[in-house]
C-alpha positions in Angstrom: 24.8 128.6 35.0 21.7 126.8 34.7 19.7 125.7 37.8 21.5 122.1 37.5 25.2 123.4 37.4 24.1 125.7 40.6 22.9 123.1 42.6 25.8 121.1 41.7 28.4 123.8 42.5 26.2 124.2 45.9 26.6 120.8 46.4 30.1 120.8 45.6 31.1 123.9 47.9 29.2 122.2 51.0 30.6 119.0 50.8 34.1 120.1 50.5 33.1 122.3 53.9 31.9 119.7 55.4 35.1 116.6 54.4 37.7 118.8 53.4 38.6 116.2 50.9 37.8 116.7 47.0 34.8 116.1 45.4 34.4 113.7 42.8 31.7 112.8 40.5 30.6 109.2 41.8 29.6 110.8 44.9 27.6 113.2 42.8 25.8 110.8 40.7 23.2 109.5 43.5 22.3 112.9 44.5 21.4 114.0 40.7 20.4 110.7 39.6 22.3 111.4 36.4 25.4 109.0 35.0 28.8 109.8 36.4 29.8 110.9 32.8 26.9 113.7 32.7 28.3 115.0 36.0 32.4 114.9 34.8 30.7 117.0 31.8 29.0 119.2 34.1 31.9 119.3 36.3 34.9 120.4 33.4 31.9 123.1 32.3 32.2 124.8 36.1 35.9 124.3 36.1 36.0 126.2 32.9 34.0 128.8 34.2 36.4 129.0 37.2 34.0 127.8 39.7 35.9 125.2 40.7 39.6 123.8 39.9 41.4 120.4 40.1 43.1 119.0 43.1 46.8 118.3 42.1 46.8 115.1 44.3 43.4 113.7 43.4 40.6 113.6 40.5 38.1 115.3 42.9 37.2 118.9 42.3 37.2 121.6 45.1 35.9 125.2 45.2 38.2 128.1 43.7 38.2 131.6 45.2 35.4 132.5 42.4 33.3 129.6 43.1 33.1 130.7 46.9 31.9 133.7 45.8 29.3 132.9 43.7 28.1 130.7 46.1 27.8 133.1 49.2 26.1 135.6 46.8 23.9 133.3 44.8 23.8 129.6 46.7 24.1 129.9 50.2 20.9 129.3 52.5 21.2 130.5 56.1 22.0 127.7 58.8 19.5 127.2 61.7 21.0 127.6 65.1 21.0 124.9 67.3 19.0 125.2 70.5 22.5 124.4 72.2 24.3 127.5 70.6 21.6 130.1 70.8 21.0 129.0 74.5 24.4 129.8 75.2 24.4 133.6 74.1 21.3 134.0 75.3 22.5 133.4 78.5 25.2 135.5 78.1 22.7 138.6 77.4 20.3 137.9 80.0 23.2 138.8 82.6 21.9 142.0 83.2 25.3 142.6 85.4 27.6 142.4 82.1 28.7 145.3 80.2 27.4 144.9 76.1 31.3 145.3 75.7 31.8 142.6 77.7 29.3 140.5 76.5 29.8 140.8 72.8 33.3 139.5 73.7 32.1 136.6 75.7 29.8 135.6 73.2 33.0 135.8 70.3 34.8 133.3 73.0 31.8 130.7 72.4 32.2 131.1 68.8 35.4 130.4 69.0 35.1 127.7 71.0 32.1 125.8 68.9 33.6 126.5 65.3 37.2 126.1 65.7 37.9 129.1 64.1 39.5 132.0 65.5 37.3 135.6 66.4 38.1 139.1 67.0 36.6 142.3 68.3 37.6 145.3 67.8 36.6 147.8 70.2 37.8 151.6 70.3 41.2 152.1 68.9 44.6 153.0 70.5 44.9 155.3 67.8 42.0 157.4 68.7 44.8 159.0 71.7 47.3 161.2 70.8 50.6 161.6 73.1 50.5 164.1 75.7 53.3 163.8 77.6 55.8 161.5 78.7 57.8 161.3 82.0 60.3 159.2 83.6 60.8 158.6 87.3 63.9 157.5 89.4 62.9 154.9 91.6 66.3 155.0 92.9 70.0 154.6 90.8 69.0 151.6 89.1 65.3 152.0 88.6 63.2 154.1 86.7 59.6 154.1 85.6 58.1 155.8 82.4 54.6 157.3 82.3 52.8 158.0 79.0 50.3 160.0 78.9 47.4 160.8 76.6 45.0 164.0 75.6 42.2 161.6 76.5 43.2 160.8 79.9 44.7 157.3 79.5 47.7 156.6 81.5 50.3 153.8 81.8 53.4 153.0 82.9 56.1 150.7 83.3 59.0 150.1 85.5 62.6 149.7 83.9 65.8 148.4 85.4 69.2 150.5 84.2 72.1 148.6 83.7 75.3 150.7 85.5 76.5 152.0 82.4 73.1 154.1 81.5 72.9 157.2 83.4 69.4 158.2 84.5 70.2 161.9 83.6 70.9 160.5 79.8 66.8 159.3 79.7 65.8 162.1 81.2 67.0 163.8 78.2 65.3 161.6 76.2 62.1 161.8 77.5 62.3 165.6 77.4 63.2 165.8 73.4 60.7 163.1 73.0 57.6 165.5 74.6 59.1 167.9 72.6 59.1 166.8 68.9 56.2 163.8 69.6 53.2 165.4 71.3 50.1 165.2 69.5 51.4 162.1 67.6 48.2 159.7 67.6 49.8 157.1 70.1 50.6 153.9 67.7 52.3 156.2 65.0 54.8 157.1 68.1 56.8 154.1 68.2 57.5 154.9 64.3 59.2 158.3 64.8 60.6 157.4 67.8 62.8 155.0 65.2 63.2 157.3 62.1 63.2 161.2 64.1 64.8 159.9 67.7 66.9 157.5 67.7 69.3 159.3 64.9 69.6 162.1 67.5 70.2 160.1 70.5 72.6 158.3 68.6 74.7 161.1 68.7 75.0 162.0 72.0 74.1 158.1 74.0 76.9 155.7 73.8 74.2 153.2 74.9 71.6 154.9 72.9 69.8 151.5 71.6 69.5 150.6 75.5 67.7 154.1 76.3 65.7 153.7 73.2 64.5 150.4 74.0 63.2 151.6 77.2 61.2 154.4 75.3 60.1 152.0 72.4 59.0 149.0 75.3 56.9 151.9 77.0 54.1 152.5 73.7 54.2 149.2 72.5 52.7 148.2 75.9 50.8 151.8 76.0 49.0 150.2 72.1 48.7 147.0 73.5 46.8 147.4 76.7 44.5 150.4 75.0 44.0 148.5 71.8 40.4 147.1 73.3 41.1 144.0 70.9 40.2 140.6 72.3 41.4 137.8 70.1 39.9 134.3 70.8 41.1 131.0 69.3 44.4 132.1 67.6 46.0 128.6 67.5 42.1 127.2 66.5 42.2 127.8 62.9 45.6 126.0 62.9 43.6 123.0 63.4 42.0 123.0 60.2 43.7 120.7 57.4 44.6 123.6 55.1 47.0 124.7 57.4 49.4 121.7 58.2 52.3 123.4 56.0 54.7 124.4 58.7 55.5 127.4 56.9 52.3 128.7 55.7 51.3 128.0 60.1 54.2 130.3 60.6 53.4 133.0 58.7 49.7 133.1 59.5 50.3 132.9 63.1 52.5 135.8 62.8 50.0 138.3 61.3 47.6 136.9 64.2 50.3 138.2 66.7 50.5 141.2 64.9 47.8 144.4 65.7 48.4 145.9 62.7 47.1 143.3 60.6 44.4 142.7 63.0 43.7 146.2 62.9 42.5 145.6 59.1 39.9 143.1 60.1 38.0 146.4 60.9 37.3 148.2 57.5 35.0 151.0 56.0 32.3 149.4 53.5 28.9 151.9 52.2 26.6 149.4 54.0 27.8 149.1 57.4 24.6 147.4 58.6 25.0 144.4 56.7 27.2 141.0 57.6 30.3 141.1 55.2 32.3 138.7 53.5 35.9 138.8 52.5 37.1 135.4 50.9 40.8 135.7 50.2 43.0 138.5 48.6 39.7 140.4 49.1 40.2 140.6 53.4 43.5 142.2 53.1 44.3 140.2 55.4 45.3 137.5 54.0 44.8 135.2 50.8 44.4 132.0 52.2 41.7 133.2 54.9 37.9 133.8 54.8 37.2 136.9 57.2 33.3 136.9 58.2 32.2 140.6 60.4 29.9 142.9 61.6 30.1 146.3 62.7 28.0 147.1 66.3 28.0 150.6 67.7 27.0 151.0 71.5 27.9 153.2 74.0 28.4 156.0 70.8 31.6 153.9 70.2 31.7 151.7 67.1 33.1 147.9 66.8 33.8 145.0 64.6 32.7 141.3 65.7 34.7 139.0 63.0 35.4 135.1 63.0 38.6 134.4 60.9 38.8 130.9 59.5 39.8 129.3 56.0 38.5 129.5 52.9 36.3 126.3 53.4 34.7 127.9 56.2 31.4 127.1 57.3 29.9 130.7 56.0 25.8 129.5 56.7 26.6 128.9 60.0 29.0 131.7 60.9 26.7 133.8 59.2 23.9 133.0 61.3 25.9 132.9 64.4 26.6 136.8 63.8 23.0 137.2 62.7 21.5 136.3 66.3 24.3 138.0 68.4 23.6 141.1 66.6 19.8 140.4 67.2 20.6 140.1 70.9 22.6 143.0 70.9 19.9 145.3 69.7 17.4 143.5 71.8 20.1 144.3 75.0 20.3 148.0 73.8 16.7 149.0 73.7 15.7 146.8 76.9 19.0 149.0 78.7 17.8 152.0 76.6 21.3 152.6 74.9 21.9 153.6 71.6 
């Protein structure tokens, strides 16, 4: 890759990011003061090298995954944050009444709004809790409360109405079975063991075992949902991008954005957690048609992750600059508050 090819690839990537339209040779002639034939020859070389690919609809070219990776590693330049965006973030961290964790969540809400991408904050995970006990409290003949307690002292309860065909004693016996077999299980793994270990047993003992099973499944699912400390902003914003105009593709990605297990894949271990990480396509382990840009943070002795999810045609330099600025303001606030 000589200088002209580097500059050409940079222009193709950044033009496609802005327009979402394949880039043709004629559009590049004036920029590089070259003939259309020269540009076409260089584009053929870039295509042979795997950095761009031909769009099947037109004669223009679009960046390939390899091209985006090369751009991010060698060609991308930081984008200066606008005064408006900077002020919005500054105002959040200037509010001393706001907990740092809440400030981070609000910042990511703003980033989702101004970029039209999906943003995620992953704090302490519910997997850190293990089941200590589940209790059933009968309110009356047809209503019970399921109380889930963990070893970290977290307690959640959920009220259920029972059909006339269900005996409350059957529900209580099932809770005793769960306490005997599943205590100590990480709370986000309980539902799996409930299905594989508890359900086969109560199937032999209870006529309407599915109803009883669902009481506990729903109770544990609610606990995971309420204690996962995952905040997702702009779930539907990503679908405003032209990449997702296919209904089947939209539904597939929408399901992943609703699935906590998939969202938790955004947080992963790397050698250097101080850097902003960019995962393009298959690198993300989330979805082959998205890019994830994320940064780890550390407050109050706990690790977390902030991330932006968007199409591979993401405005990389802008997102990186925004996350760097949030991280910078977070460090300043921690120093001011005297927190780690």
